[in-house]
Every structure is written in C-alpha cells, then in structure tokens.
N, C-alpha and C positions, 0 to 999 in steps of 0.2 A: 286517565290514570298514568299515561306515559309522561306527561309534563310534571306531575307530582313526583313520580319516581325519579325522573331526571334531576329535579330540583333538590330532592333529598340526597341523592347519590353524588351530586357534583362536588361536594367537598372531598370525597374519596376518589372519584374518577379523574378529576382535574389534575391533581398532582401526579397521578399515574401516567396520564397522557403526556405530561411534561417530561417525566423521566424517560418514557419511551422515545420521545422526540430527541432528547439529549443523547440517548444511546444510539439512535439512528445517525445523528450528526457525527458522533465519534467514529462509528463504523465507516461512514462514507469517507471521512478524513483519513482514517487508517488505510482503507483500501486505496485511496489516491496516492498515498505515500509508498505503500508496498508495491504497487504496480506502476511506479514512476521509473521508466527506463532511462530517463536522462541522467539520473544519478549513477547508474551502471556505466553509461557511456563516459561520464566524467572520470569515474574510477579507472576505466580502461585507458583513457588518455593519460592520466597521471601515472599509471603503471608503465605505459610505454615510455613516458618521459624518464622515469626512474631507470629503465633499461638503457635508454640512450645516454643517460648521464653516468652509466655504470655504477649505480647505487645498489642494484640488485643483480644477482646472477641469472643467467638465462633459464636455468632449471626452476628457480623460484618464480620468475616471470611467467613461465609456461603453466605452472601449477595454479597460480593466482588467476591467470587469464582464463584457464579452463573453467574455474569456478564462476567467474563473472559472466562468461559467455553462456554457460548453462543457465544461470539465473536470468540473463537477458532473454534467452530462448523461452524459458518458462513464462516470463512476463508477457512476451509477445503472443505466445500460445493462449494464455489466459485472456488477454485482450481480444484475440480473434474469436474465442469461444463466447465471450460476452456479447460481441457485436452480432453474432449469428442468431 
C-alpha cells in the first residue's frame, strides 16, 4: 500500500520537497552573509581610514565605530553559541 500511495502522491510531494530545499538553501546563504564578520572588519578599517584622512569627525567616527563593534560582538557571540 505504501508504494502505491507514494506513487500517487509524488506529483504533489515532489515539488513541495523542491520548494523546501530551495528555502533551506536561501536560509543558509542568508545566515552566512548575516554572520560574516569580515564585512564588519572591512567597514571598521574603512572608517578608520576616513578618520585618518580627516573626512569625518571624531564624534561621528566613535558613533559609527560603536555600532560596528556591537554588531561584531553579536556576530561572534552567535557563532560561539552555534558551535557549542
């Protein structure tokens, strides 16, 4: 009975499995980009360069740096929790 049911249901179940697979791939890619700390490190370097070139004021630098450092801390904490 299982083989017959699987055969009859496969036109419905097959596409649903494909949709779930695609959704899982999108989620994995999104997580990889969200938790990529290298982008934050590049932004911090660029921000420091702008300060060195006197393109931004120290007050603006510190505000933006705080935001980036908090985000970096959140990413590293999330990575640490995932690996435990």
